[in-house]
C-alpha positions as CSV (number, residue, x, y, z in Angstrom):
1,X,-167.9,-141.6,160.8
2,X,-165.0,-141.8,158.4
3,X,-161.7,-141.7,160.4
4,X,-158.6,-140.3,158.9
5,X,-155.4,-142.3,159.2
6,X,-152.8,-140.5,161.4
7,X,-149.2,-141.5,160.6
8,X,-145.6,-140.5,161.2
9,X,-143.6,-138.6,158.6
10,X,-141.5,-141.7,158.1
11,X,-144.5,-143.8,157.3
12,X,-145.7,-141.2,154.8
13,X,-142.3,-141.1,153.2
14,X,-142.4,-144.8,152.8
15,X,-145.4,-144.5,150.5
16,X,-143.5,-142.8,147.7
17,X,-142.5,-145.4,145.1
18,X,-139.8,-145.4,142.5
19,X,-140.6,-143.2,139.4
20,X,-143.6,-141.6,141.1
21,X,-144.7,-138.1,140.2
22,X,-144.9,-136.2,143.5
23,X,-146.5,-132.8,143.9
24,X,-145.7,-130.5,146.9
25,X,-147.3,-127.3,148.2
26,X,-145.5,-124.2,149.3
27,X,-144.7,-120.6,148.4
28,X,-141.1,-119.5,149.0
29,X,-140.6,-120.0,152.7
30,X,-144.3,-120.5,153.6
31,X,-146.6,-123.5,153.4
32,X,-143.9,-126.1,152.7
33,X,-144.6,-129.6,154.2
34,X,-141.2,-129.6,155.7
35,X,-141.7,-132.6,158.0
36,X,-142.7,-134.8,155.0
37,X,-140.0,-133.7,152.6
38,X,-137.3,-134.0,155.3
39,X,-138.4,-137.5,156.0
40,X,-138.4,-138.5,152.3
41,X,-134.8,-137.1,152.0
42,X,-133.7,-139.0,155.1
43,X,-135.2,-142.2,153.7
44,X,-133.3,-141.8,150.4
45,X,-130.0,-141.1,152.1
46,X,-130.4,-144.1,154.3
47,X,-131.8,-146.6,151.8
48,X,-131.4,-145.2,148.3
49,X,-135.2,-145.2,147.9
50,X,-137.2,-143.9,146.2
51,X,-135.4,-143.6,142.9
52,X,-136.3,-141.6,139.8
53,X,-139.1,-139.4,141.1
54,X,-140.5,-136.4,139.3
55,X,-141.1,-133.4,141.5
56,X,-143.9,-131.0,140.5
57,X,-144.5,-127.7,142.2
58,X,-145.7,-124.3,141.0
59,X,-144.0,-121.5,143.2
60,X,-140.6,-121.2,144.7
61,X,-140.1,-123.5,147.6
62,X,-137.3,-123.1,150.1
63,X,-135.0,-120.5,151.6
64,X,-131.7,-121.3,149.9
65,X,-130.6,-123.3,153.0
66,X,-131.5,-126.9,152.1
67,X,-135.1,-126.6,152.9
68,X,-138.2,-126.9,150.7
69,X,-137.5,-128.3,147.3
70,X,-133.8,-128.8,148.0
71,X,-134.7,-131.9,150.0
72,X,-135.1,-133.5,146.5
73,X,-131.6,-132.4,145.4
74,X,-130.0,-135.8,145.2
75,X,-128.7,-137.6,142.1
76,X,-130.7,-140.9,141.8
77,X,-133.6,-139.7,143.9
78,X,-134.9,-137.2,141.5
79,X,-135.2,-137.8,137.7
80,X,-137.2,-134.7,136.6
81,X,-138.4,-131.4,138.1
82,X,-141.2,-129.3,136.7
83,X,-141.3,-126.0,138.6
84,X,-142.3,-122.4,138.4
85,X,-139.2,-121.0,140.2
86,X,-135.8,-122.4,141.1
87,X,-133.9,-119.7,142.9
88,X,-134.8,-120.8,146.5
89,X,-133.6,-124.3,145.8
90,X,-130.0,-123.8,144.6
91,X,-128.9,-127.5,145.1
92,X,-131.7,-128.6,142.9
93,X,-130.8,-126.0,140.3
94,X,-127.2,-127.2,140.3
95,X,-128.2,-130.7,139.4
96,X,-129.9,-129.2,136.3
97,X,-126.8,-127.2,135.5
98,X,-124.7,-130.3,135.8
99,X,-127.1,-132.1,133.4
100,X,-127.8,-134.7,136.1
101,X,-131.6,-134.4,136.1
102,X,-134.2,-133.1,133.7
103,X,-135.6,-129.6,134.5
104,X,-138.4,-127.5,133.3
105,X,-139.3,-123.9,134.2
106,X,-142.8,-123.0,133.4
107,X,-145.0,-120.1,134.5
108,X,-146.1,-120.3,138.1
109,X,-149.6,-119.3,137.6
110,X,-150.1,-121.7,134.7
111,X,-148.7,-124.6,136.8
112,X,-151.1,-123.8,139.6
113,X,-154.0,-123.8,137.1
114,X,-152.6,-127.1,135.6
115,X,-153.4,-128.8,138.9
116,X,-157.0,-128.0,138.4
117,X,-157.0,-129.2,134.9
118,X,-155.3,-132.5,135.9
119,X,-158.1,-132.9,138.5
120,X,-160.7,-132.4,135.8
121,X,-159.0,-134.9,133.5
122,X,-158.5,-132.2,130.8
123,X,-155.7,-132.7,128.3
124,X,-153.9,-129.7,129.8
125,X,-154.1,-126.0,130.4
126,X,-154.7,-124.0,127.2
127,X,-153.6,-120.3,127.5
128,X,-151.9,-117.4,125.9
129,X,-149.5,-117.1,128.8
130,X,-146.0,-117.6,127.7
131,X,-146.3,-116.8,124.0
132,X,-143.1,-115.4,122.6
133,X,-141.2,-116.1,125.8
134,X,-138.7,-118.8,126.6
135,X,-141.5,-121.2,127.5
136,X,-142.9,-121.0,123.9
137,X,-141.8,-124.2,122.1
138,X,-140.5,-122.0,119.2
139,X,-137.9,-120.9,121.7
140,X,-137.0,-123.7,124.2
141,X,-140.3,-124.8,125.6
142,X,-139.1,-124.2,129.2
143,X,-136.4,-126.8,129.0
144,X,-133.4,-126.1,131.1
145,X,-130.7,-128.4,129.8
146,X,-129.7,-130.9,127.1
147,X,-130.9,-133.8,129.2
148,X,-134.5,-132.4,129.0
149,X,-136.0,-133.4,125.7
150,X,-139.7,-134.1,126.1
151,X,-142.1,-131.3,125.0
152,X,-144.4,-130.4,127.8
153,X,-145.7,-127.3,126.0
154,X,-147.3,-127.4,122.6
155,X,-148.1,-124.5,120.3
156,X,-151.7,-124.8,118.9
157,X,-154.0,-122.7,116.9
158,X,-157.7,-122.5,118.0
159,X,-160.3,-120.2,116.6
160,X,-157.6,-118.6,114.5
161,X,-155.5,-117.7,117.5
162,X,-152.2,-119.0,118.8
163,X,-152.3,-120.6,122.2
164,X,-150.0,-122.8,124.3
165,X,-151.1,-126.1,125.6
166,X,-149.3,-127.2,128.9
167,X,-149.9,-130.9,128.9
168,X,-151.5,-132.7,131.8
169,X,-150.0,-135.8,133.4
170,X,-151.1,-138.0,136.4
171,X,-149.8,-137.4,140.0
172,X,-149.1,-140.5,142.1
173,X,-148.7,-138.8,145.5
174,X,-148.7,-135.4,147.0
175,X,-147.4,-133.8,150.2
176,X,-149.3,-130.7,151.1
177,X,-149.8,-128.6,154.3
178,X,-152.7,-127.3,156.4
179,X,-153.3,-125.9,159.8
180,X,-155.9,-128.0,161.6
181,X,-157.4,-131.4,160.8
182,X,-160.5,-133.0,162.4
183,X,-161.0,-136.7,163.0
184,X,-162.6,-137.1,159.5
185,X,-159.5,-135.6,157.7
186,X,-161.1,-132.2,156.9
187,X,-158.3,-129.6,156.7
188,X,-158.3,-125.9,157.2
189,X,-155.6,-123.3,156.3
190,X,-156.5,-120.7,158.9
191,X,-152.9,-120.2,160.2
192,X,-151.2,-120.3,156.8
193,X,-150.4,-117.1,154.8
194,X,-152.8,-118.4,152.1
195,X,-154.4,-121.7,151.0
196,X,-152.2,-121.5,147.9
197,X,-153.1,-124.4,145.5
198,X,-153.6,-127.1,148.2
199,X,-157.2,-127.9,147.1
200,X,-156.2,-128.3,143.5
201,X,-153.2,-130.4,144.3
202,X,-155.3,-132.7,146.4
203,X,-158.0,-133.0,143.8
204,X,-155.5,-133.7,141.0
205,X,-153.8,-136.4,143.0
206,X,-157.0,-138.1,144.2
207,X,-158.5,-138.1,140.7
208,X,-155.2,-139.5,139.3
209,X,-155.7,-142.4,141.7
210,X,-152.9,-141.2,143.9
211,X,-152.2,-140.7,147.6
212,X,-152.9,-137.4,149.4
213,X,-150.8,-136.8,152.6
214,X,-151.3,-133.6,154.6
215,X,-148.9,-132.2,157.2
216,X,-150.9,-130.3,159.9
217,X,-150.2,-128.4,163.1
218,X,-152.9,-129.9,165.3
219,X,-155.8,-132.4,165.3
220,X,-159.2,-131.4,166.6
221,X,-162.4,-133.3,167.3
222,X,-165.1,-133.9,164.8
223,X,-167.4,-130.9,164.3
224,X,-164.8,-128.4,165.6
225,X,-164.0,-126.9,162.2
226,X,-166.1,-124.3,160.4
227,X,-167.0,-126.0,157.2
228,X,-166.7,-122.7,155.3
229,X,-163.0,-122.7,156.3
230,X,-162.2,-126.3,155.2
231,X,-160.1,-126.2,152.1
232,X,-159.3,-129.9,151.7
233,X,-162.2,-132.2,152.7
234,X,-161.6,-135.5,154.3
235,X,-162.7,-137.5,151.2
236,X,-159.5,-136.4,149.5
237,X,-157.2,-137.3,152.4
238,X,-155.4,-140.6,152.8
239,X,-153.1,-139.7,155.7
240,X,-152.2,-136.9,158.1
241,X,-148.9,-136.2,159.8
242,X,-148.9,-133.9,162.9
243,X,-145.7,-131.9,162.6
244,X,-143.4,-130.5,165.3
245,X,-143.3,-126.7,165.7
246,X,-139.9,-126.5,164.1
247,X,-141.2,-128.2,160.9
248,X,-144.4,-126.1,160.8
249,X,-143.3,-122.5,161.1
250,X,-145.7,-120.1,159.4
251,X,-142.7,-118.9,157.3
252,X,-139.2,-120.4,157.7
253,X,-137.5,-118.5,160.6
254,X,-140.8,-116.8,161.7
255,X,-143.3,-117.8,164.4
256,X,-147.0,-117.3,163.8
257,X,-148.1,-113.7,163.0
258,X,-151.8,-113.2,163.2
259,X,-151.6,-110.0,161.1
260,X,-150.7,-112.2,158.0
261,X,-153.9,-114.3,158.3
262,X,-156.4,-111.5,159.1
263,X,-156.9,-112.7,162.6
264,X,-155.8,-109.2,163.8
265,X,-155.2,-105.9,162.2
266,X,-152.1,-103.9,163.2
267,X,-151.5,-100.1,162.8
268,X,-149.3,-99.2,159.9
269,X,-148.3,-95.7,161.0
270,X,-145.2,-97.2,162.7
271,X,-143.6,-98.2,159.4
272,X,-140.3,-96.3,158.8
273,X,-139.8,-94.1,155.8
274,X,-136.7,-95.2,153.7
275,X,-133.7,-92.9,153.1
276,X,-133.2,-91.2,149.7
277,X,-131.2,-94.0,148.0
278,X,-131.2,-95.0,144.3
279,X,-133.9,-97.6,145.2
280,X,-136.1,-94.9,146.7
281,X,-135.6,-92.7,143.7
282,X,-136.9,-95.5,141.5
283,X,-139.8,-96.1,143.9
284,X,-140.7,-92.4,143.8
285,X,-140.7,-92.2,140.0
286,X,-142.8,-95.3,139.8
287,X,-145.2,-94.0,142.5
288,X,-145.9,-91.0,140.2
289,X,-147.7,-93.5,137.9
290,X,-150.2,-94.6,140.6
291,X,-153.8,-93.8,139.9
292,X,-156.7,-93.8,142.4
293,X,-158.5,-97.1,142.7
294,X,-155.8,-99.0,140.9
295,X,-155.3,-102.8,141.4
296,X,-151.6,-103.2,141.7
297,X,-149.1,-106.1,141.8
298,X,-145.6,-105.3,143.2
299,X,-142.7,-107.7,142.6
300,X,-140.1,-108.4,145.2
301,X,-137.1,-106.1,145.7
302,X,-137.0,-102.5,144.4
303,X,-140.8,-102.5,143.6
304,X,-141.5,-102.8,147.3
305,X,-140.3,-99.2,147.6
306,X,-143.3,-98.1,145.7
307,X,-145.5,-99.1,148.6
308,X,-143.2,-97.4,151.1
309,X,-143.2,-94.2,149.1
310,X,-147.0,-94.3,148.6
311,X,-147.5,-94.7,152.4
312,X,-145.1,-91.9,153.1
313,X,-146.9,-89.6,150.6
314,X,-150.3,-90.5,152.0
315,X,-151.5,-92.1,148.8
316,X,-151.3,-95.7,150.0
317,X,-155.1,-95.9,149.6
318,X,-154.8,-95.0,145.9
319,X,-154.1,-98.6,145.2
320,X,-155.1,-102.1,146.3
321,X,-152.0,-104.3,146.4
322,X,-152.2,-107.9,145.4
323,X,-149.8,-110.8,145.7
324,X,-149.8,-113.8,143.5
325,X,-149.9,-116.2,146.4
326,X,-153.5,-115.0,147.1
327,X,-153.6,-111.9,149.3
328,X,-155.7,-108.9,148.2
329,X,-155.2,-105.6,150.0
330,X,-152.8,-104.9,152.9
331,X,-149.1,-104.5,152.8
332,X,-147.1,-107.2,150.9
333,X,-144.1,-108.6,152.7
334,X,-140.6,-109.4,151.4
335,X,-137.8,-111.8,152.1
336,X,-138.8,-115.1,153.7
337,X,-142.3,-113.8,154.1
338,X,-142.8,-112.9,150.5
339,X,-146.3,-114.1,149.4
340,X,-147.9,-112.9,152.6
341,X,-149.5,-109.5,153.4
342,X,-150.0,-107.7,156.6
343,X,-153.7,-106.8,157.1
344,X,-155.1,-108.4,154.0
345,X,-158.7,-107.7,153.0
346,X,-159.1,-111.1,151.3
347,X,-156.9,-114.2,150.7
348,X,-157.7,-116.2,147.6
349,X,-156.4,-119.5,146.4
350,X,-153.4,-119.1,144.1
351,X,-155.0,-120.4,140.9
352,X,-158.0,-118.0,141.3
353,X,-155.6,-115.1,141.8
354,X,-153.9,-116.0,138.6
355,X,-157.2,-116.3,136.7
356,X,-157.7,-112.7,137.6
357,X,-154.2,-111.8,136.6
358,X,-154.3,-113.7,133.3
359,X,-157.5,-111.9,132.3
360,X,-156.0,-108.5,132.7
361,X,-157.4,-107.7,136.1
362,X,-154.2,-105.9,137.3
363,X,-154.2,-102.2,136.3
364,X,-150.5,-101.6,137.1
365,X,-147.7,-104.1,137.6
366,X,-144.3,-103.0,138.9
367,X,-141.7,-105.8,138.5
368,X,-137.9,-106.0,138.7
369,X,-135.5,-105.1,135.9
370,X,-132.5,-107.5,135.8
371,X,-131.7,-107.4,132.0
372,X,-133.4,-105.5,129.2
373,X,-132.6,-105.3,125.5
374,X,-133.1,-103.3,122.4
375,X,-136.3,-105.1,121.6
376,X,-137.9,-104.3,125.0
377,X,-137.4,-107.9,126.3
378,X,-136.8,-108.6,129.9
379,X,-134.8,-111.4,131.5
380,X,-135.2,-112.3,135.2
381,X,-135.0,-116.0,134.9
382,X,-131.5,-117.1,133.8
383,X,-128.1,-115.5,134.2
384,X,-125.2,-117.5,132.9
385,X,-124.8,-120.5,135.1
386,X,-127.6,-119.5,137.5
387,X,-131.2,-120.6,137.1
388,X,-133.5,-118.2,138.9
389,X,-136.8,-119.1,137.2
390,X,-139.8,-117.1,136.0
391,X,-142.2,-117.6,138.9
392,X,-145.3,-115.6,138.3
393,X,-143.5,-113.0,136.3
394,X,-144.8,-114.1,132.9
395,X,-148.4,-114.3,134.0
396,X,-148.3,-110.9,135.6
397,X,-146.2,-108.9,133.1
398,X,-147.8,-110.3,130.0
399,X,-151.4,-109.4,131.1
400,X,-151.3,-106.3,133.3
401,X,-153.0,-103.3,131.6
402,X,-149.7,-101.4,132.1
403,X,-146.3,-102.7,133.2
404,X,-143.3,-101.0,134.7
405,X,-139.9,-102.6,135.1
406,X,-138.0,-101.1,138.0
407,X,-134.3,-101.5,138.7
408,X,-131.0,-99.8,139.0
409,X,-129.3,-98.8,135.7
410,X,-126.2,-100.9,136.5
411,X,-125.5,-103.6,139.0
412,X,-122.5,-104.8,141.1
413,X,-121.4,-102.0,143.3
414,X,-123.4,-99.0,142.2
415,X,-123.3,-96.2,144.7
416,X,-125.2,-92.9,144.4
417,X,-126.0,-89.8,146.4
418,X,-128.1,-86.7,145.9
419,X,-126.6,-83.2,146.1
420,X,-128.5,-80.0,145.4
421,X,-131.4,-82.0,144.0
422,X,-129.1,-83.7,141.5
423,X,-128.2,-87.3,141.2
424,X,-124.5,-88.1,141.6
425,X,-123.0,-91.4,140.7
426,X,-120.2,-91.9,143.3
427,X,-119.3,-95.4,142.0
428,X,-120.6,-97.0,138.9
429,X,-121.9,-100.6,138.9
430,X,-119.7,-103.2,137.2
431,X,-122.5,-104.9,135.3
432,X,-124.4,-103.4,132.4
433,X,-128.1,-104.3,132.6
434,X,-129.4,-102.8,129.3
435,X,-127.8,-105.0,126.8
436,X,-128.0,-105.9,123.1
437,X,-129.9,-109.2,123.6
438,X,-131.1,-110.7,126.8
439,X,-130.0,-114.3,127.7
440,X,-133.6,-115.5,128.1
441,X,-136.9,-113.8,127.2
442,X,-139.0,-113.8,130.4
443,X,-141.1,-110.8,129.1
444,X,-141.5,-110.4,125.4
445,X,-141.4,-106.9,123.9
446,X,-142.7,-108.3,120.7
447,X,-145.8,-109.7,122.4
448,X,-146.4,-106.4,124.2
449,X,-146.1,-104.4,121.0
450,X,-148.5,-106.8,119.3
451,X,-151.1,-106.4,122.0
452,X,-150.6,-102.6,122.5
453,X,-149.5,-103.0,126.1
454,X,-147.9,-99.8,127.5
455,X,-144.4,-100.6,128.9
456,X,-142.0,-98.4,130.9
457,X,-138.5,-99.1,132.3
458,X,-137.6,-97.0,135.3
459,X,-134.1,-96.6,136.7
460,X,-132.5,-94.1,139.1
461,X,-131.0,-92.1,136.2
462,X,-133.2,-92.6,133.2
463,X,-136.7,-93.7,132.1
464,X,-137.4,-95.6,128.9
465,X,-140.6,-96.5,127.0
466,X,-141.3,-99.3,124.6
467,X,-143.0,-98.2,121.3
468,X,-143.8,-99.9,118.1
469,X,-140.4,-98.9,116.6
470,X,-138.2,-99.6,119.6
471,X,-137.1,-98.5,123.0
472,X,-137.1,-94.8,123.6
473,X,-135.2,-92.8,126.2
474,X,-137.8,-90.3,127.6
475,X,-136.4,-88.9,130.9
476,X,-133.0,-88.3,132.4
477,X,-132.2,-87.5,136.1
478,X,-130.9,-84.0,136.8
479,X,-127.1,-84.0,137.0
480,X,-126.7,-87.0,134.7
481,X,-124.6,-86.8,131.5
482,X,-126.8,-88.5,128.8
483,X,-124.0,-89.6,126.6
484,X,-121.5,-90.8,129.2
485,X,-123.7,-92.1,132.0
486,X,-126.7,-93.4,130.0
487,X,-126.1,-94.2,126.4
488,X,-122.4,-95.0,126.9
489,X,-123.3,-97.7,129.4
490,X,-125.8,-99.5,127.3
491,X,-125.4,-102.4,124.9
492,X,-127.6,-100.7,122.4
493,X,-128.4,-97.1,121.4
494,X,-131.9,-96.2,122.3
495,X,-134.1,-93.9,120.3
496,X,-134.3,-90.5,121.8
497,X,-137.7,-88.9,122.5
498,X,-138.0,-85.5,120.8
499,X,-139.3,-84.1,124.1
500,X,-136.6,-85.7,126.3
501,X,-137.4,-84.5,129.8
502,X,-135.5,-84.0,133.0
503,X,-137.0,-86.3,135.7
504,X,-139.2,-84.4,138.2
505,X,-136.9,-82.5,140.7
506,X,-139.2,-83.4,143.6
507,X,-137.9,-87.0,143.3
508,X,-134.4,-85.8,144.4
509,X,-135.2,-83.9,147.5
510,X,-135.5,-85.1,151.1
511,X,-138.9,-83.8,152.0
512,X,-142.2,-85.1,150.7
513,X,-143.0,-84.9,147.0
514,X,-146.6,-83.9,147.5
515,X,-148.1,-86.7,145.4
516,X,-151.4,-86.7,147.3
């Protein structure tokens, strides 16, 4: 029988050579091969090696505390980063802002699919995803600073249609993570929140002639693993590192929760109902758009309130919630556990989830609203000196059958209350969010208009819709002065719907709305 090589994290780190392309797995604070990336960082700090590596990962990796992708945040160690999201690795982002390294931000789902295309020796990933956004080469092609000049995305025309080609490149080594490994190197992901894109990364690296290293929790004897649960077969694996518990938490800061893997199901009637804040008001208005048997994607932050409201109103079963990391069904989690779901019905691999998303499988998508402009564009990826990144936002919003952007009308200190079923602004936010022109186009209003996609923007005091001739104000909260508290706080003047309505008064009362 083939025997897998068991090694230390330090031995694995020593395999990375100068100028290697290294791919890592992970989704925010879950699935990161922390023992391996920590050892690589330690090696560089002690020896100055390796130099000039290119880091390639698809989702956010880290917890803004030096973990995850931030282990690569050293001048000299890293030359280039190709990533789907940057916000959880602020030190790495700062190197890009300081023009010390090259940086690309490309759609998360497309990067997860690019691993498969690299494995298959295709020239790249050909897709409509990203057209008219900042990753379109007619804008900036996903480049993040002046030091970044190579075009990784090319605009092509095929069968009379515009498409983007995300170019393939070889991967010399990968650090990925699994749960159990048998003596032959077969890897399962049974204690992870999702298999993510581990299979595709391993295939891409192996077929590039590279080295596949897997961090696992435990070794087991040959024949102990259910072959249907093996996600990375031993024929792909060059070495295995058994990690300590502290380097192999299910999510950073959290011990193993079997409800996130489907091992157990927990009752959900113990979930608390949120108080009537501005965020809940937005969640309530958005929940009014839910239809029975809908497939839904909820973004992190305010969109999470939609699920809370739906459960409170007894219509949680109207929808099946999905998360881009792979879970289908259940209750998506936030914070460090974003990407996981409690009581999932199914957990797919991330590239497969994005195949479904890219093809329009999501009926309703509710995502955050950070900046919006007169053209209906949304920016969630770059704000002045801060690089947040697009993550899966472009894949999801560009392709959902109907998309809703949910966020407070202003930011930076906004305080509200409800009195006599009317919204009262007790302190206005310092930052205007509906501006003349967004800093970066993460969602293209032009593309949505071209494809006929319905788009709505929901805030606590006003609702807007994107139409062919612009952005329309369609609803205003009771108690709100349209001129002073809406139009007067915008960077552009919206068109006013002839049938401008007052938002449903049920939204602004403490008892149930009666949505069921």
